[in-house]
Structure formats: C-alpha cells, structure tokens
C-alpha positions in Angstrom: -210.4 -26.7 -108.2 -210.3 -26.3 -104.1 -212.3 -28.9 -102.3 -215.4 -26.7 -101.3 -214.4 -27.0 -97.4 -211.8 -24.7 -98.4 -214.3 -21.9 -99.4 -217.3 -22.5 -97.1 -217.1 -19.4 -94.9 -216.2 -20.0 -91.0 -219.8 -18.6 -89.9 -221.5 -17.5 -86.2 -225.2 -17.8 -85.7 -226.8 -15.0 -84.1 -229.2 -15.8 -81.7 -233.2 -14.3 -82.5 -234.3 -11.2 -81.1 -234.9 -7.4 -81.0 -232.6 -4.7 -81.5 -232.8 -0.9 -81.9 -232.0 -0.3 -86.1 -231.7 3.1 -87.7 -230.1 6.4 -86.3 -232.3 9.6 -85.2 -228.8 11.7 -85.6 -228.1 10.3 -89.3 -229.2 11.0 -92.6 -233.2 11.1 -93.2 -232.9 7.4 -94.7 -231.7 6.1 -91.3 -234.8 7.4 -89.6 -236.7 6.8 -87.6 -234.8 4.7 -85.1 -237.0 1.8 -84.5 -236.9 -1.7 -82.8 -236.7 -4.6 -85.1 -237.4 -8.2 -84.3 -235.0 -10.8 -86.2 -235.4 -14.3 -86.4 -232.1 -16.1 -85.3 -229.8 -16.5 -88.2 -226.1 -17.0 -89.4 -223.6 -15.2 -90.9 -220.3 -15.1 -92.7 -217.3 -13.9 -90.2 -215.6 -12.4 -93.2 -216.8 -11.0 -96.5 -216.1 -13.5 -99.4 -212.6 -13.1 -100.6 -210.9 -13.3 -104.0 -210.2 -16.8 -103.4 -213.4 -18.4 -102.7 -214.7 -16.2 -105.5 -212.0 -17.8 -107.8 -213.3 -21.2 -106.8 -216.9 -20.2 -107.9 -215.7 -18.8 -111.5 -213.8 -22.1 -111.9 -216.7 -24.4 -110.9 -219.2 -22.9 -113.0 -217.6 -20.7 -115.7 -219.2 -17.7 -114.7 -217.4 -14.5 -116.0 -215.4 -12.6 -114.0 -215.4 -9.3 -112.4 -214.4 -6.0 -114.5 -211.5 -5.9 -111.7 -210.4 -9.2 -111.8 -207.1 -8.4 -113.2 -206.4 -4.9 -111.6 -203.3 -5.7 -109.4 -204.6 -3.8 -106.2 -207.1 -6.4 -105.7 -205.3 -10.1 -106.1 -204.3 -10.6 -102.9 -206.4 -14.3 -102.1 -207.3 -12.6 -99.0 -208.9 -9.4 -100.0 -212.4 -9.3 -100.3 -213.6 -9.6 -104.2 -214.5 -6.7 -105.9 -216.7 -5.8 -108.4 -219.2 -8.2 -108.6 -223.2 -7.1 -109.3 -225.7 -8.0 -107.4 -226.7 -10.3 -109.8 -223.5 -12.2 -109.3 -223.6 -12.1 -105.9 -226.7 -14.2 -105.9 -225.4 -16.6 -108.4 -222.5 -17.3 -106.0 -224.8 -18.2 -102.8 -226.9 -20.2 -105.6 -224.0 -22.2 -106.3 -222.1 -22.2 -102.7 -225.4 -23.5 -101.7 -225.9 -26.2 -104.2 -222.6 -27.4 -103.1 -223.2 -27.5 -99.5 -226.7 -28.5 -99.7 -227.6 -25.2 -97.0 -229.4 -22.3 -97.8 -226.8 -19.5 -98.3 -227.9 -16.0 -99.4 -227.0 -12.4 -99.2 -228.3 -11.1 -95.5 -230.9 -8.4 -95.1 -230.7 -5.1 -94.3 -231.6 -6.0 -91.0 -230.1 -8.9 -90.5 -226.7 -7.0 -91.4 -227.2 -3.9 -89.2 -228.1 -6.1 -86.2 -224.7 -8.2 -87.3 -222.6 -5.2 -87.4 -223.6 -3.7 -84.1 -222.1 -7.5 -82.5 -225.1 -6.8 -79.5 -224.3 -3.2 -78.6 -227.6 -1.1 -78.3 -227.4 2.7 -79.4 -223.5 2.7 -80.6 -222.6 4.5 -83.7 -219.8 1.7 -85.0 -219.2 -1.9 -84.0 -216.7 -1.2 -81.1 -218.8 2.0 -80.0 -218.9 5.6 -80.7 -216.0 6.8 -81.3 -214.2 6.4 -84.3 -211.0 5.2 -84.9 -208.0 7.7 -85.4 -207.4 6.9 -89.0 -210.9 7.8 -90.1 -209.6 10.0 -92.8 -207.4 9.0 -95.8 -207.2 9.1 -99.5 -207.3 6.0 -101.0 -206.0 3.9 -98.8 -205.5 0.2 -100.3 -208.0 -2.6 -99.4 -206.6 -4.8 -97.0 -207.3 -8.6 -96.2 -209.8 -9.7 -94.3 -209.5 -9.3 -91.0 -208.0 -6.1 -90.2 -210.8 -4.8 -88.8 -212.7 -6.5 -85.9 -214.0 -8.3 -84.3 -217.1 -7.2 -83.0 -219.2 -8.4 -80.0 -220.2 -11.3 -82.3 -216.8 -12.6 -83.7 -217.6 -10.7 -86.9 -214.6 -8.9 -89.2 -214.4 -6.0 -91.3 -218.1 -5.3 -90.4 -217.5 -1.3 -91.0 -214.6 -1.1 -93.2 -213.0 -2.7 -96.5 -215.8 -3.0 -99.2 -219.8 -1.9 -99.5 -221.6 -5.1 -98.7 -224.5 -5.8 -101.1 -227.8 -7.0 -99.0 -230.8 -8.9 -100.6 -233.5 -5.8 -100.1 -234.6 -3.3 -102.8 -233.7 0.1 -101.3 -235.7 3.0 -100.4 -234.7 6.1 -98.9 -238.1 6.2 -96.6 -238.4 2.5 -96.0 -238.0 2.8 -92.3 -241.1 4.6 -92.1 -243.6 2.1 -93.2 -241.1 -1.1 -92.5 -242.7 -4.4 -90.1 -241.1 -4.5 -87.0 -240.6 -8.8 -87.5 -238.4 -9.7 -90.1 -237.7 -7.0 -92.4 -236.8 -7.3 -96.1 -237.3 -4.3 -97.8 -239.4 -2.8 -100.1 -241.4 -4.8 -102.9 -240.3 -2.3 -105.7 -237.1 -0.4 -106.2 -234.4 0.5 -108.8 -231.6 -0.1 -106.5 -230.7 -2.9 -104.3 -229.1 -2.1 -100.7 -225.6 -2.3 -99.7 -224.0 -1.6 -96.1 -220.2 -1.2 -94.7 -217.5 0.8 -95.3 -215.2 1.5 -98.5 -211.6 1.5 -98.8 -212.2 4.1 -101.6 -213.6 6.8 -99.7 -211.8 9.4 -97.7 -214.2 8.5 -94.5 -213.3 5.2 -94.7 -215.5 3.4 -91.4 -218.9 3.4 -92.1 -221.7 3.5 -88.9 -223.7 0.7 -88.1 -226.9 2.3 -89.7 -225.2 3.9 -92.5 -227.4 2.8 -95.8 -225.7 3.1 -99.3 -227.3 1.6 -102.5 -226.9 0.9 -106.1 -228.4 -0.8 -109.5 -228.1 -4.1 -109.1 -226.3 -4.5 -112.2 -223.6 -1.8 -111.7 -220.2 -3.1 -110.7 -217.6 -0.6 -108.5 -214.2 -1.8 -106.9 -215.5 -0.9 -103.3 -218.5 -3.3 -103.4 -218.4 -6.8 -102.2 -220.4 -9.3 -100.4 -220.4 -11.6 -97.5 -223.2 -14.6 -97.2 -225.9 -15.2 -94.5 -227.3 -18.7 -94.2 -231.1 -19.6 -93.3 -230.7 -21.7 -90.4 -232.7 -25.1 -91.0 -235.4 -24.2 -87.9 -236.5 -21.5 -90.4 
C-alpha cells in the first residue's frame, strides 16, 4: 500500500467571510441570490483520483466502484468515477482515521464559495464567458489539473465530474436556508452535487449550478473532493 502522504490531498484554506450564493438568471433551484457567511475551511485542490481511491480500497477492503474495470477510467490521475454518496463518506472517514484530521465532503455553500475563487457575480470560476469548447459529444474524462486554477488555486471546479456534497437536496432550500453556514435541509431523498460532467454535451457547469442524485446511485460522471474542518472550528 502507498504511504498515506501520497494520497492525502493538497489543500487550500478558504478564509471565513460572506459571498453571494445562487443566481438570479439560472434555474429556479438557484434562486434567490443571497448572501451567505461561511466559516473558514480547507478544500482539496483536486478531486479524489483513482490512485488515491485505490489506496483506500486496498487499505479497507471496501468494494470497488462498478466502473473500476472500465478502460476509460483507469489513468491514475483521472478523477475516480462511480462512488455512491455512501462510498465517499466512507473514504473521508478512512482518510480522517489515517491522518487524524477531520476530512469530509464539502457543503454546497463551501463548494460554491470555493468554485467562485473570490470572484463575485461571475458565472464560471474564471469569469462570465464560457470557453470555446463548451459543447462536445462525450469528450473523454481528462486527468485532474486540466481546468484552472481559479482565484483560490483550485482545479476542475467546473469540468470533469459532478462532485458529491454533504447536503441533502431540496430545489427550494434557498428560500429558507440560514445565512450562516447552511448545511442543507434536514430531510430529503437526494444528495446535492456540484461541478461539471465530462459526459454531458454542455461540459462546463456554472458556479451556481446544482445537481442531485439518490445517495445510493452510481454514475460514471460522479466523483468527489474532500474538505477539511479546521481545528479552530
């Protein structure tokens, strides 16, 4: 098994503060645009890769994803694809045990604030203009690091895989969500996800774009990245 320091993610710290969450021009599930305070946290620079997930499988005996043997997803630095929400929680628990730090999935608010990279009111991590290659037909899943960095030094915040978040999902949550550290509704059958999908014709997801899936579901354009609770919180 690889040493843990080869799979513990490189992280950046996002300072505490307010940001504008959601969009006035997007779908109804992104409305209303509202100001949210998020405490300081840290988040991985890249999504969890196949190489890192392989160390988790070897270290725990956890079942592999149903796409593990698919030749399209076997590069070590591609994002791992196909974990259920429950699988990602197990990974974070394992990483926390190995490192004695509190790794977890980010909340939707943390993930959106991180994606924006400090920019206010922009559709994408880099601004309002989509890239020229916005549309494609099932382009291959590229290795991490191919899009970015944004203003916080984070990569693949809008393209690659949908990334699971910790929150339960409700399309109307923003109408009732708290303005400090929202963590999602108390009940719901789906879990939220953020970020773009290699599998969709529209590759790049706007910062405010929300997706969701049943937590037991597994698709080859779903993955995750880890957040880290800072010791002062």
